[in-house]
LUMNUFI-966975 format. One record per residue (C-alpha): residue number from 1; chain; x, y, z. Coordinates in pm, whole numbers, plus 32768, in hexadecimal, padded with zeros to 4 digits. Example, Ala and Ser with C-alpha at 12.3 -4.5 7.8 and 13.67 -1.06 7.14 Angstrom:
<recs>
REC pos unit    u    v    w
REC   1    A 84CE 7E3E 830C
REC   2    A 8557 7F96 82CA
</recs>
This chain:
<recs>
REC pos unit    u    v    w
REC   1    A 43FC 963D 585C
REC   2    A 4506 9612 5751
REC   3    A 44C0 9530 562C
REC   4    A 45D5 9465 558F
REC   5    A 45FC 9564 547B
REC   6    A 4633 967A 5577
REC   7    A 4739 95CF 564E
REC   8    A 4895 9664 5668
REC   9    A 49D5 95B4 56C9
REC  10    A 4A92 9604 5807
REC  11    A 4BA2 96C2 574D
REC  12    A 4AA7 97B5 56B6
REC  13    A 49F6 97DD 5804
REC  14    A 4B3D 9825 58B8
REC  15    A 4BA6 992F 57C0
REC  16    A 4A4F 99D4 57CF
REC  17    A 4A58 99CF 594A
REC  18    A 4BB0 9A6B 5958
REC  19    A 4B50 9B76 585D
REC  20    A 4A27 9BD8 5936
REC  21    A 4B03 9BCE 5A6B
REC  22    A 4BFC 9CB2 59BC
REC  23    A 4AE9 9DAB 5962
REC  24    A 4A6C 9DAA 5AC7
REC  25    A 4BCB 9DE3 5B4B
REC  26    A 4C03 9F02 5A59
REC  27    A 4ABE 9FAD 5AC8
REC  28    A 4B19 9F8E 5C35
REC  29    A 4C7C A005 5BF9
REC  30    A 4D0D 9EB9 5C68
REC  31    A 4E3E 9E13 5BD1
REC  32    A 4E1C 9DAB 5A68
REC  33    A 4EFD 9C7B 5A8F
REC  34    A 4DEA 9B83 5AE0
REC  35    A 4DFD 9ADB 598C
REC  36    A 4F71 9B0B 594E
REC  37    A 4FB7 9996 596F
REC  38    A 4EFF 9959 582A
REC  39    A 500A 9A1A 576E
REC  40    A 5113 9917 57BB
REC  41    A 5045 97DF 57DF
REC  42    A 4F0B 973D 5762
REC  43    A 4E20 96A5 5861
REC  44    A 4D64 9569 5800
REC  45    A 4C80 94C3 58FC
REC  46    A 4D4A 9547 5A22
REC  47    A 4E95 94DD 5982
REC  48    A 4F85 95E6 5905
REC  49    A 507C 95C1 57EA
REC  50    A 51A1 96A2 57A1
REC  51    A 5189 974C 5650
REC  52    A 5304 9772 564F
REC  53    A 5335 95FE 5682
REC  54    A 5237 95AF 5575
REC  55    A 52EE 9696 5483
REC  56    A 5439 95F0 54DB
REC  57    A 53B5 9492 54A3
REC  58    A 5313 94F9 535A
REC  59    A 5462 9586 52E5
REC  60    A 550C 943F 534A
REC  61    A 540D 936F 528A
REC  62    A 5424 944F 5157
REC  63    A 559F 942F 515F
REC  64    A 55BC 92B6 518E
REC  65    A 548B 923A 50D0
REC  66    A 5472 933F 4FBD
REC  67    A 54FF 924C 4EBB
REC  68    A 5433 911E 4F25
REC  69    A 5392 9087 4DEC
REC  70    A 5238 9074 4E89
REC  71    A 5236 919E 4F78
REC  72    A 52D3 92A1 4E91
REC  73    A 517D 92E0 4DF5
REC  74    A 5108 9363 4F4B
REC  75    A 5247 9418 4FB3
REC  76    A 52B8 9516 5019
REC  77    A 51BD 953A 5134
REC  78    A 5154 969D 5188
REC  79    A 51BE 96EB 52EE
REC  80    A 50A3 97E5 531B
REC  81    A 4F8E 96E6 52E0
REC  82    A 4F1A 959D 5375
REC  83    A 4F86 94DE 523E
REC  84    A 507A 9414 5313
REC  85    A 4F60 9379 53DE
REC  86    A 4E8A 9338 52AC
REC  87    A 4FAA 9294 51EF
REC  88    A 4FFC 91B6 531A
REC  89    A 4E9C 9124 5324
REC  90    A 4EE6 900C 522C
REC  91    A 501C 8F95 52E7
REC  92    A 510D 8FA3 51BF
REC  93    A 51C6 90DC 5236
REC  94    A 5206 904E 5391
REC  95    A 5282 8F00 530A
REC  96    A 5372 8FB4 521E
REC  97    A 53EA 9095 533A
REC  98    A 5439 8F63 5411
REC  99    A 5513 8EDF 52F6
REC 100    A 55CA 902C 52E6
REC 101    A 5611 9015 545B
REC 102    A 567E 8EA6 5458
REC 103    A 56B0 8E33 52F0
REC 104    A 5625 8CDC 529D
REC 105    A 5531 8CC8 53C0
REC 106    A 5405 8CA9 52D7
REC 107    A 53FF 8BED 518F
REC 108    A 5359 8CFA 50BE
REC 109    A 52BD 8BEC 4FE4
REC 110    A 51D5 8BA8 510B
REC 111    A 5154 8D11 5118
REC 112    A 5006 8D50 506F
REC 113    A 5052 8E75 4F8A
REC 114    A 4F22 8EA5 4EAE
REC 115    A 4EB6 900E 4E8A
REC 116    A 4D66 8FBC 4F2B
REC 117    A 4D69 8EAF 5038
REC 118    A 4C3C 8DFB 50C5
REC 119    A 4C15 8DF1 5244
REC 120    A 4CAB 8C93 5255
REC 121    A 4DE5 8CF4 5197
REC 122    A 4E0B 8E34 5260
REC 123    A 4DEC 8D74 53A6
REC 124    A 4EF7 8C7F 5330
REC 125    A 4FE6 8D9E 52ED
REC 126    A 4FAE 8E30 5447
REC 127    A 4FD4 8CDD 54EE
REC 128    A 5119 8CAA 542F
REC 129    A 5188 8E08 5495
REC 130    A 5144 8DDD 560A
REC 131    A 51E4 8C85 5622
REC 132    A 5312 8CFF 555D
REC 133    A 532B 8E38 5636
REC 134    A 5342 8D57 5769
REC 135    A 544D 8C8D 56B6
REC 136    A 552F 8DC1 569C
REC 137    A 54F6 8E2F 5805
REC 138    A 53CA 8F19 57F9
REC 139    A 52D5 8F1B 591A
REC 140    A 5175 8EFA 588E
REC 141    A 50B7 8E9B 59C8
REC 142    A 4FA1 8F9B 5998
REC 143    A 4F8A 8F94 581C
REC 144    A 4E9F 8EB3 5758
REC 145    A 4E57 8E85 55E8
REC 146    A 4D17 8F51 5605
REC 147    A 4DDE 907B 568A
REC 148    A 4EB2 9072 554F
REC 149    A 4D86 9043 546B
REC 150    A 4CE9 9179 5503
REC 151    A 4E31 9239 54EB
REC 152    A 4E2E 92AF 5655
REC 153    A 4F35 93C4 5656
REC 154    A 4FCE 939E 57B2
REC 155    A 4FF2 9223 5790
REC 156    A 5078 9236 562D
REC 157    A 5176 9341 5687
REC 158    A 51DE 9279 57B8
REC 159    A 521F 9145 56E2
REC 160    A 52CE 920B 55CF
REC 161    A 53A5 92B5 56D7
REC 162    A 5416 9162 575F
REC 163    A 5466 90DA 5605
REC 164    A 5533 920D 55A3
REC 165    A 55E3 920B 56F5
REC 166    A 564C 90A0 56C2
REC 167    A 56D8 90FE 556C
REC 168    A 5799 922C 55EE
REC 169    A 582A 9171 571B
REC 170    A 5882 9033 565D
REC 171    A 59FA 9077 5661
REC 172    A 5A0C 90BE 57D7
REC 173    A 5A92 8F6D 5847
REC 174    A 5BEB 8ED5 5865
REC 175    A 5B8B 8DD0 5765
REC 176    A 5B3B 8ED6 565B
REC 177    A 5C38 8FDE 56C9
REC 178    A 5D5F 8F40 5785
REC 179    A 5DFF 909C 579B
REC 180    A 5D09 90E9 58B5
REC 181    A 5DFA 9031 599C
REC 182    A 5EBB 917A 59A5
REC 183    A 5DAA 9209 5A86
REC 184    A 5E1D 9132 5BAD
REC 185    A 5F6B 9136 5C60
REC 186    A 5F87 8FDC 5CFB
REC 187    A 5F34 8E88 5C6A
REC 188    A 5E41 8E4F 5D88
REC 189    A 5D6A 8F6A 5D08
REC 190    A 5D37 8EC9 5BB2
REC 191    A 5C2E 8DDA 5C36
REC 192    A 5B7A 8F01 5CD5
REC 193    A 5B83 8FB4 5B85
REC 194    A 5AEF 8E82 5AD9
REC 195    A 59C8 8E8A 5BC8
REC 196    A 5971 8FF8 5B8C
REC 197    A 5845 9061 5ABE
REC 198    A 58A3 90FF 596E
REC 199    A 582A 9254 59EC
REC 200    A 5913 923A 5B19
REC 201    A 5A36 91DD 5A38
REC 202    A 59E5 930C 5960
REC 203    A 59EE 93F0 5A92
REC 204    A 5B35 934F 5B01
REC 205    A 5BC6 938D 59A5
REC 206    A 5B52 94F6 59A8
REC 207    A 5BE8 9539 5B01
REC 208    A 5D2B 948F 5A96
REC 209    A 5D5B 958E 5981
REC 210    A 5CD6 96B4 5A4C
REC 211    A 5DDB 966E 5B57
REC 212    A 5EED 9675 5A4E
REC 213    A 5E5E 97BC 59CA
REC 214    A 5E6C 9861 5B22
REC 215    A 5CF5 9867 5B62
REC 216    A 5CDA 983C 5CDB
REC 217    A 5B66 97F4 5D11
REC 218    A 5B0B 9681 5CD9
REC 219    A 59DE 9642 5BF9
REC 220    A 58EB 9554 5CA5
REC 221    A 57BC 956C 5BBE
REC 222    A 574E 95CB 5A5E
REC 223    A 566E 96E5 5AD4
REC 224    A 56C0 97F6 5BD2
REC 225    A 583B 97C3 5BC3
REC 226    A 583A 9814 5A4E
REC 227    A 5748 993B 5A47
REC 228    A 584E 9A4E 5A3B
REC 229    A 5905 99AA 5916
REC 230    A 5A5D 99CD 59BA
REC 231    A 5A98 9857 59DC
REC 232    A 5A4B 982D 586A
REC 233    A 5B3C 9943 580F
REC 234    A 5C59 98A3 58D3
REC 235    A 5C0B 9748 584B
REC 236    A 5C07 97B4 56DF
REC 237    A 5D40 9888 570A
REC 238    A 5E07 975C 5785
REC 239    A 5D79 966D 5680
REC 240    A 5D87 9755 5553
REC 241    A 5E6A 987D 55A0
REC 242    A 5E85 98CB 542B
REC 243    A 5D1A 993E 542E
REC 244    A 5D36 99F7 5579
REC 245    A 5CAC 9B57 559C
REC 246    A 5D1C 9C2F 56C6
REC 247    A 5BD3 9CE9 56BD
REC 248    A 5B18 9BB5 5736
REC 249    A 5B95 9BCB 589B
REC 250    A 5BA0 9D48 5891
REC 251    A 5A2D 9D5D 5849
REC 252    A 595D 9DCA 5977
REC 253    A 5811 9D59 58E4
REC 254    A 57D0 9BE0 5913
REC 255    A 56F8 9BCE 57DA
REC 256    A 5805 9C72 5706
REC 257    A 590D 9B8B 579C
REC 258    A 5830 9A5F 574D
REC 259    A 580F 9AD8 55E6
REC 260    A 598B 9AF2 55C5
REC 261    A 59B0 9994 565A
REC 262    A 58C4 9908 5552
REC 263    A 5983 99BF 543F
REC 264    A 5AC6 9922 54C0
REC 265    A 5A26 97C8 54C2
REC 266    A 59A0 97FA 5363
REC 267    A 5B01 9845 52E7
REC 268    A 5B5C 96EE 5376
REC 269    A 5A46 9657 529D
REC 270    A 5964 960A 53C6
REC 271    A 57F7 95F6 5362
REC 272    A 5739 9726 53E2
REC 273    A 55FF 96A1 5489
REC 274    A 55D4 979A 55A2
REC 275    A 55B3 9912 55C1
REC 276    A 566C 9A00 56AC
REC 277    A 552D 9A19 577A
REC 278    A 5533 98A1 57B7
REC 279    A 568A 98BD 5859
REC 280    A 5625 99EC 592A
REC 281    A 54E4 9940 599B
REC 282    A 55A8 9807 59F9
REC 283    A 54F0 9703 5927
REC 284    A 5585 95BA 59A9
REC 285    A 552A 94E1 587C
REC 286    A 55A8 95D8 5779
REC 287    A 56E7 9626 583A
REC 288    A 572B 94B2 585D
REC 289    A 56FD 9487 56E6
REC 290    A 57E2 95AE 569F
REC 291    A 58FD 9530 5780
REC 292    A 58D8 93D4 56E6
REC 293    A 58FC 946C 558A
REC 294    A 5A39 9522 55F5
REC 295    A 5AC6 93DB 5681
REC 296    A 5A70 9323 5541
REC 297    A 5B0F 942F 546A
REC 298    A 5C4D 945E 5535
REC 299    A 5C89 93AA 5680
REC 300    A 5DED 942A 56AF
REC 301    A 5E61 92E8 5755
REC 302    A 5FB7 924B 5735
REC 303    A 601C 9128 565A
REC 304    A 6107 909A 5763
REC 305    A 6129 8F32 56EC
REC 306    A 6176 8EA3 5846
REC 307    A 6040 8F38 58E5
REC 308    A 5F65 8ED2 57C1
REC 309    A 5FE9 8D6E 57CB
REC 310    A 5F94 8D5C 593D
REC 311    A 5E34 8DDB 58FB
REC 312    A 5E01 8CD9 57E9
REC 313    A 5E71 8BC6 58D8
REC 314    A 5D60 8C31 59CD
REC 315    A 5C44 8BED 58D8
REC 316    A 5B8C 8A9F 58E4
REC 317    A 5B9A 8984 57E8
REC 318    A 5A8A 8977 56DF
REC 319    A 59AB 8873 5789
REC 320    A 59BB 891C 58DE
REC 321    A 596D 8A6B 583C
REC 322    A 583E 89D7 578D
REC 323    A 57B5 8943 58CF
REC 324    A 57F3 8A86 598F
REC 325    A 573C 8B45 587E
REC 326    A 5613 8A57 588A
REC 327    A 55EB 8A6F 5A05
REC 328    A 5621 8BE8 5A04
REC 329    A 550E 8C20 5904
REC 330    A 5425 8B2B 59B2
REC 331    A 5452 8BD7 5B06
REC 332    A 5421 8D2F 5A6E
REC 333    A 52DE 8CB5 59CC
REC 334    A 524B 8C5B 5B21
REC 335    A 5207 8DC6 5B7D
REC 336    A 52C8 8DCB 5CC6
REC 337    A 5357 8F11 5D4E
REC 338    A 54C8 8ECA 5D10
REC 339    A 5540 8ED7 5BA8
REC 340    A 5654 8DDD 5B58
REC 341    A 5784 8E54 5A97
REC 342    A 586D 8D31 5AE1
REC 343    A 57E1 8BF7 5B84
REC 344    A 592A 8B85 5C1E
REC 345    A 5965 8CD2 5CC9
REC 346    A 57FF 8D32 5D1D
REC 347    A 57A8 8BEF 5DD8
REC 348    A 58D0 8C00 5EC6
REC 349    A 5821 8CC4 5FD9
REC 350    A 56F8 8BD2 5FD4
REC 351    A 55EE 8CE1 5FBA
REC 352    A 55A4 8CAA 5E49
REC 353    A 5574 8B34 5E7C
REC 354    A 5488 8B78 5F9F
REC 355    A 53BB 8C5E 5EBE
REC 356    A 53A3 8B51 5DB1
REC 357    A 5349 8A45 5EB2
REC 358    A 5238 8B21 5F41
REC 359    A 51AF 8B56 5DE3
REC 360    A 51A2 89E9 5D7D
REC 361    A 513F 896B 5ED7
REC 362    A 5087 8A87 5F8A
REC 363    A 50B2 8A84 6102
REC 364    A 51E7 89A7 60FE
REC 365    A 52D6 8AC1 6169
REC 366    A 52F4 8B3D 62CE
REC 367    A 533B 8CAB 6281
REC 368    A 5378 8CFA 63F1
REC 369    A 54B3 8C28 63DA
REC 370    A 5527 8CC3 6291
REC 371    A 5613 8DE9 625F
REC 372    A 55CC 8EDD 6147
REC 373    A 56E6 8F70 6071
REC 374    A 57C9 9026 608C
REC 375    A 585E 8F26 617A
REC 376    A 59AC 8F85 6215
REC 377    A 59D8 8E65 6308
REC 378    A 5A41 8D22 6253
REC 379    A 5990 8C3F 6350
REC 380    A 5843 8CE2 62F5
REC 381    A 5874 8C70 618E
REC 382    A 58BC 8B10 620B
REC 383    A 577E 8B1A 62DD
REC 384    A 56B0 8B79 61AC
REC 385    A 574B 8A63 60DC
REC 386    A 571E 8965 61F5
REC 387    A 55AA 89B5 61F5
REC 388    A 55AB 8980 607B
REC 389    A 5643 8826 60AD
REC 390    A 5546 87CF 61C1
REC 391    A 5421 882E 60E3
REC 392    A 54B9 876E 5FBF
REC 393    A 54CB 8634 6093
REC 394    A 5360 8663 60FE
REC 395    A 530A 866F 5F8B
REC 396    A 53C3 8520 5F5B
REC 397    A 54E4 85B3 5E94
REC 398    A 5621 84E5 5E75
REC 399    A 5717 85A9 5F4E
REC 400    A 580C 84A5 5FCC
REC 401    A 593A 8549 6070
REC 402    A 58C6 86A4 6001
REC 403    A 58DC 87BF 6100
REC 404    A 5876 892B 60F9
REC 405    A 59E1 8995 60F3
REC 406    A 5A09 88EC 5F9D
REC 407    A 591D 89EF 5F0D
REC 408    A 59C9 8B0C 5FC8
REC 409    A 5B14 8A9B 5F33
REC 410    A 5A7A 8A99 5DD6
REC 411    A 5A98 8926 5D86
REC 412    A 5A11 8932 5C23
REC 413    A 59CC 87BF 5BFB
REC 414    A 58FA 87AE 5D39
REC 415    A 5846 88F5 5CEB
REC 416    A 57E0 8876 5B93
REC 417    A 5772 8727 5C23
REC 418    A 5697 87D1 5D29
REC 419    A 55F9 88C0 5C2F
REC 420    A 55AD 879E 5B45
REC 421    A 54EB 86ED 5C58
REC 422    A 543E 8830 5CBB
REC 423    A 53C9 8877 5B59
REC 424    A 5359 8710 5B39
REC 425    A 5293 8715 5C7D
REC 426    A 51E0 8850 5C0E
REC 427    A 5170 87BA 5AC7
REC 428    A 50FF 8675 5B67
REC 429    A 5026 8735 5C5C
REC 430    A 4F89 8806 5B4A
REC 431    A 4F40 86D6 5A77
REC 432    A 4EA7 8622 5BA2
REC 433    A 4DC4 874E 5BDD
REC 434    A 4D5E 8752 5A72
REC 435    A 4D12 85DE 5A76
REC 436    A 4C6C 85D2 5BCD
REC 437    A 4B10 85B4 5B39
REC 438    A 4B74 8499 5A4F
REC 439    A 4BFD 83CC 5B73
REC 440    A 4D20 8355 5AA0
REC 441    A 4E62 82C0 5B23
REC 442    A 4FA1 838D 5B28
REC 443    A 504A 83AD 59D8
REC 444    A 519F 8312 59A3
REC 445    A 529A 834F 5890
REC 446    A 5228 8207 57F2
REC 447    A 50C3 828D 57E4
REC 448    A 5136 83C7 5732
REC 449    A 51F6 82F5 5638
REC 450    A 50CA 8213 55FB
REC 451    A 4FDE 833E 55DE
REC 452    A 50BE 83E8 54DC
REC 453    A 50E6 82AD 5409
REC 454    A 4F71 8261 5412
REC 455    A 4F12 83C7 53C4
REC 456    A 4FDD 83B6 5285
REC 457    A 4F67 8256 5235
REC 458    A 4DF9 82C6 5242
REC 459    A 4E3D 83C3 512C
REC 460    A 4EAF 82AA 5043
REC 461    A 5020 8309 504C
REC 462    A 512C 820A 5095
REC 463    A 5230 82C6 5168
REC 464    A 5281 8217 52AE
REC 465    A 5395 8239 53AF
REC 466    A 5417 8137 54A7
REC 467    A 547B 8235 55B4
REC 468    A 54D2 83A3 55E0
REC 469    A 563B 836F 557B
REC 470    A 55DA 82D3 542D
REC 471    A 56CA 8371 5333
REC 472    A 55B9 8385 522C
REC 473    A 552E 84A9 52F6
REC 474    A 5649 8587 5278
REC 475    A 559D 85AC 5126
REC 476    A 5475 865B 51CB
REC 477    A 5372 859A 5100
REC 478    A 52E3 84E3 522E
REC 479    A 5293 8623 52EC
REC 480    A 5205 86CE 51B9
REC 481    A 511B 85A5 5189
REC 482    A 50BF 85B2 52FC
REC 483    A 5071 8726 52EA
REC 484    A 4FA1 86EB 51B2
REC 485    A 4EEA 85D0 5265
REC 486    A 4E7C 86AB 538A
REC 487    A 4E25 87D4 52A9
REC 488    A 4E19 877C 5134
REC 489    A 4E28 88E0 50AF
REC 490    A 4F57 8953 5178
REC 491    A 506A 88B7 509D
REC 492    A 50AA 8930 4F3B
REC 493    A 513E 87F9 4E9B
REC 494    A 51C1 88C3 4D74
REC 495    A 52C4 8953 4E65
REC 496    A 5339 8804 4EF0
REC 497    A 5480 8769 4E77
REC 498    A 54E4 85F9 4E74
REC 499    A 55C6 863B 4F9E
REC 500    A 56F1 8587 4F0A
REC 501    A 580B 8689 4F09
REC 502    A 5869 875F 5036
REC 503    A 57D5 8890 4F8E
REC 504    A 568C 87DC 4F4B
REC 505    A 5682 8762 50B3
REC 506    A 56BA 88C5 5133
REC 507    A 55A4 894F 5058
REC 508    A 54B2 8849 50DA
REC 509    A 551D 8873 5246
REC 510    A 54F4 89ED 5238
REC 511    A 539F 89C6 5198
REC 512    A 532F 88C6 529F
REC 513    A 537D 89B1 53BF
REC 514    A 52C4 8AD7 5323
REC 515    A 5197 8A01 52C1
REC 516    A 5180 8974 5424
REC 517    A 518B 8AD2 54B6
REC 518    A 508E 8B48 53B7
REC 519    A 4FAB 8A2F 5428
REC 520    A 4FC7 8A9D 5592
REC 521    A 50EB 89DA 5628
REC 522    A 51D7 8A9B 570A
REC 523    A 5325 89F7 56BD
REC 524    A 5490 8A60 56EB
REC 525    A 5558 895F 5626
REC 526    A 563B 89B7 5502
REC 527    A 564E 8927 539F
REC 528    A 5795 887F 5403
REC 529    A 56DD 87B6 550D
REC 530    A 5608 8714 53FD
REC 531    A 5725 86EA 5306
REC 532    A 5804 8645 540A
REC 533    A 56DF 8583 54A5
REC 534    A 5712 8613 5601
REC 535    A 5647 8512 56BD
REC 536    A 55C3 85F5 57D0
REC 537    A 555F 870F 56E9
REC 538    A 54C5 8620 55EB
REC 539    A 53EB 8592 56FE
REC 540    A 5382 86EE 5770
REC 541    A 5315 8742 560E
REC 542    A 5241 8606 55EE
REC 543    A 51AA 8640 5745
REC 544    A 515D 87AB 56F0
REC 545    A 50A1 8748 55B5
REC 546    A 4FE8 863A 5675
REC 547    A 4F83 8732 5782
REC 548    A 4EFF 8827 567F
REC 549    A 4E31 8713 55E1
REC 550    A 4D9C 86AD 5732
REC 551    A 4D62 8817 5796
REC 552    A 4CA9 8853 5650
REC 553    A 4BC8 872A 569F
REC 554    A 4B81 87C0 57F6
REC 555    A 4B2E 8915 5763
REC 556    A 4A50 887C 5657
REC 557    A 4992 87C9 5769
REC 558    A 4962 8906 5838
REC 559    A 48CF 89E5 572C
REC 560    A 4862 89F0 55C5
REC 561    A 4980 89BD 54CE
REC 562    A 4A52 8AF3 5491
REC 563    A 4ABD 8B5B 5333
REC 564    A 4C22 8B54 53B5
REC 565    A 4CE0 8A1B 541B
REC 566    A 4D50 8AC7 555A
REC 567    A 4CD1 8BF0 561C
REC 568    A 4E29 8C46 569C
REC 569    A 4F77 8BB0 56EE
REC 570    A 4F90 8A4D 5769
REC 571    A 4F87 8A59 58E2
REC 572    A 507F 8942 5916
REC 573    A 5136 8820 5887
REC 574    A 5103 86D1 5934
REC 575    A 521B 85FB 59B0
REC 576    A 5258 848F 59EB
REC 577    A 5248 83E7 5B3B
REC 578    A 5393 83A7 5BED
REC 579    A 53AC 8240 5B70
REC 580    A 540E 81A7 5A94
REC 581    A 552E 8285 5A2D
REC 582    A 5558 82AC 58B8
REC 583    A 56C5 8256 58BB
REC 584    A 56CA 8188 59FA
REC 585    A 57FC 8252 5A60
REC 586    A 576E 8389 5B03
REC 587    A 563E 8374 5BE1
REC 588    A 55FA 84E8 5BBD
REC 589    A 5615 8512 5A47
REC 590    A 54F8 8440 59BE
REC 591    A 542D 856D 5957
REC 592    A 541D 86E4 5969
REC 593    A 536E 87F6 58B4
REC 594    A 52FD 895A 58A8
REC 595    A 51ED 8A16 595B
REC 596    A 5162 8B64 58F0
REC 597    A 512D 8C96 59C6
REC 598    A 4FC1 8C34 59F1
REC 599    A 5008 8AE1 5A89
REC 600    A 4F9B 8B32 5BEB
REC 601    A 4E4C 8BB9 5B7A
REC 602    A 4D51 8ACD 5C1B
REC 603    A 4C55 8B0F 5B0A
REC 604    A 4CE7 89F6 5A3C
REC 605    A 4CDB 88F9 5B54
REC 606    A 4BA1 8945 5C1B
REC 607    A 4A9C 8938 5B0D
REC 608    A 49B1 881B 5ABF
REC 609    A 4A18 8760 5989
REC 610    A 4972 8670 58A1
REC 611    A 4A01 851F 5904
REC 612    A 498C 848E 57BB
REC 613    A 4A65 8579 56ED
REC 614    A 4B92 8550 57CE
REC 615    A 4B6F 83D7 57D8
REC 616    A 4B69 83D1 565E
REC 617    A 4CC0 8472 5666
REC 618    A 4D3D 8375 5763
REC 619    A 4CCD 8244 56A0
REC 620    A 4E08 826F 55D2
REC 621    A 4EE2 821C 56FE
REC 622    A 4E1E 80FE 5794
</recs>
């Protein structure tokens, strides 16, 4: 029997086993390829990681973060070692990488950057990282803070891959690159283009240029269709003919052709993150990254002012764009099968809304009456959306004069109104589950307001607001005091401004969002929402902080106190009951919020809680 000192990990066991298997095969004259997969990949607890991808991501990190004031002492990372996973264990690297992908997502003042972090500080960094990753569109359903603390290679690489992909595909939208309108012939196709995933737009762009170059075979993926390197050769020849080499297409060896393609790209100043073998082997992630780099460096699209003006007219106003962004990120955080790229386009066949309804209200959807995409017959889309409306009415949503066809036609106002109610219903249900053992009444927006004011009052501070459209909220001081009230150590008051000028307000608002995420709140609002006192988003923030505080009381009652304020991301943000409405003008906009990818996990709602601890939290609103 093995003692603790004699135990080996699975990785060591697997290598030893394969070595013995290889020796046995050699003696019997069998094939010696039994352990060949280890040459290209590393296997960890039955999960494989690509060494080529790891090398590519390391090169990307070294390139973009090499000058970072804090990280430069640890960079460059050696591609041949596991230094990447060790460096990621404190959370700083991942937070910085998120800011490279979407600048300004994290207020770096909120990152704990001491050389040696205690477990609490490290957990805060990882909580901040995961909530911020969701806020830029990453799917983190199966990743927890403990996975990051332990530096699990396959999960870390999966997260890093998503973050880098978001960075590389950032320009692939009409809003960022109006010239993309050249890819479609008729105006009717522009809406279809807006609804495509960035990867699909990239393929459409590639085929657009390949057709001009005389390449007859359409490229439908970033793997097998690119293995021979010919598509790359044609693409680069049409985009950068000045660097063209005839020998590229003349070469009979795919590996040699791939090498010449990479040389061509390098002369165009494209970063070289993949090897010829990666092209020949058809690595989808690395090929996607390579094509995205080519697009970023030289997209070869026209500057036709008429077409560009039309594309700019198709984009939404600022407020609509913000709401669409919020709902898109919230839906993607739920962990459903469909990934949302554009809410207004993706809901039109009804299937996405049925998936969300089934997630927030399990069993509510009759799947036998639903049609799964792709849906060619228009009436099938209407049927799906009609079922969405029926379920919404059963859930007491306000849907006066709303029909399924309104969604099929893409009525943005009605789509946003429905999603607001859907998000709100979800959070109310989660909060009711959390509070079931305390037998409390349903929370209203007035309760949240009273709770927030009393929470601050009990700390001896004097900030108080009359409602969630109180203009004093724009300074950010109220929310910083509220965050400090629920967790005293989370706010560094040396970083807080008076919140008088616009710049001071922005600094405070950015800090508030990062501190809330660091605490464990899964929120999708922007600094502008606080600065402009966006009533709905302000209420979601207050509700999110309240939920975290109540959830902490529940967790403290279930087990012995943890050294960390939160053992993961906040599972949900509570919402107000339908009445009274905050403004009195819109019965569906009294409260909304954000829910993390873990919000359907019953673990948070089915456990026995200490009613004493929870009731102590509720005394502030009674």
